[in-house]
N, C-alpha and C positions, 0 to 999 in steps of 0.2 A: 731892063729885062734881066740883066745879070744879077741884080740885087734880088729880084723875085726868085730866080733859080737858086741862089745861095740860101735864101730864106727857107725854101722848100727842103733843101738838103739839111739844114739845121733842124727843122721840124722832124724830118725822117730820122736823123741821128738821135734826137732827143727821145722820140717815141721808142726807138730800138733800145736805148739805154734804160728807159722805164721798164720795158718788158724784161730785160736782163736782170735788173734789180729785183723786180717782183719774183721772178723765177728763182733767184738765189735765196731770197727770204723764205719762199715756200719750201725749197729744198733744205734750208737750214733749220726748218722747224719754227720759224718766227711767227707763223700764223697761229692764231689761238686754236686750241683744241677744245671741242665741246663734248659733253657727256649727257646721256639721257638718264635722269634719276628715276628710280622706281617710285610708283605712286605711294602716297602715305595712307590712304584710306584702305580699309579691309577689302571693300569691293574692288578697288583699284589693284590691290595686290593679287587677288584671285584672278582678275582679268589678265594681269601681267604674267601670271603663272601659265595661263593658256598660251600667251605669246611665246613663252620660253619653250613650251611643248611643241608648238608649230615650228619654232626655230630648229629644234632638234631633228624634227622630221625633214625639214628642208635641207639642213646640213647633211643629214644621212643620205638623202637623194643625191646631193652634189658629190659626196664621197663615192657613192655607188656609180655615178656617171663617170667620174674620174678613173675609177678602177676598171670599168668597162672599156674606156678609151685606152688605158694602159694595156689591157689584155689584147685589144684589137691591134695595137701597135706592135706588141711582141709577136703576135701571130703573123702579122704582115712581114716582119723582119725574118721570121723563121721560113716563110714561104720563099722570100728572096734568096736567103742563104741556100735553101734547098735547090732552087732553080740554078744557082751558080756553082753548086757543089761538084759538078762533073768536070769543071775546068781544072786541069792539072797544074797549070802555072799559077803559083800563089799570087803573084802580082796581078795577073789578069783576073783571077778569081775575086780579089779584093776590089779591083776596078769595077767588075760586074756588080758586086754587092753594093758598092758605094753609089754607082750610077742609078741604082734602083731604090736607094734610100735605106739600105740595111745599116748604115752607119749612124742613122738618126737616133737621138736620145729619146727614150720612151717615157720618162717620168712625167706624169700629168698630175698636177696638184688640184685638189678640190677647190673650186671657186665658190666661196660662201658669202661673197660681198652682198649679193641680192638678198640672201637670207638675213644677213646682219641688218641691212637697211630696213627690211620689212619688219623685223623684230623691234627695232628702235621706234619706228612709226607706230607700231601696235602698242608699245608701252606708253608712248605719248597719248595715243587715243584712249588709253585706260586711265589717264590722269597723271602720267609722269610729267616731268619738267626737264628743261634744258639747263645745264650748268657749265661753267668754265672750270670747275674744280671736280676732281674725281673723288668719289667716295665708294665705300663698300657696296657692291651690287650695281654700280652705274655702268652704262654701256657706252663705249666710245662711238662717236659719230664721225664717219669718214668723209 
């Protein structure tokens, strides 16, 4: 029975080691990077130009959403600061503001990953191809 328990422990340790090694390799950039190459035919290039246009619209919407979220955060902070502004003791005022989230950082970056993935798939659908080497005009696949 003890041998079986030790065997399970070794398997568990081995599995953990494999996960750690894989995570380190991925973080170190050892995983291959793939790129979507633009189509070579004229019709494919016209199609891919439409993909690029839709990508610009999608990324613009993502930036607009991030900007709206940032403005909302700033307005919320201003309301909290206003609520706490009549507290004369500076330490207590800062405590009031912090407890209500006025100390939070409001920078919101636009998340365009979905736009990027949709564009890459669109270019593939237009006749593009996948490559492990980057060339002019290729799109990274994340």
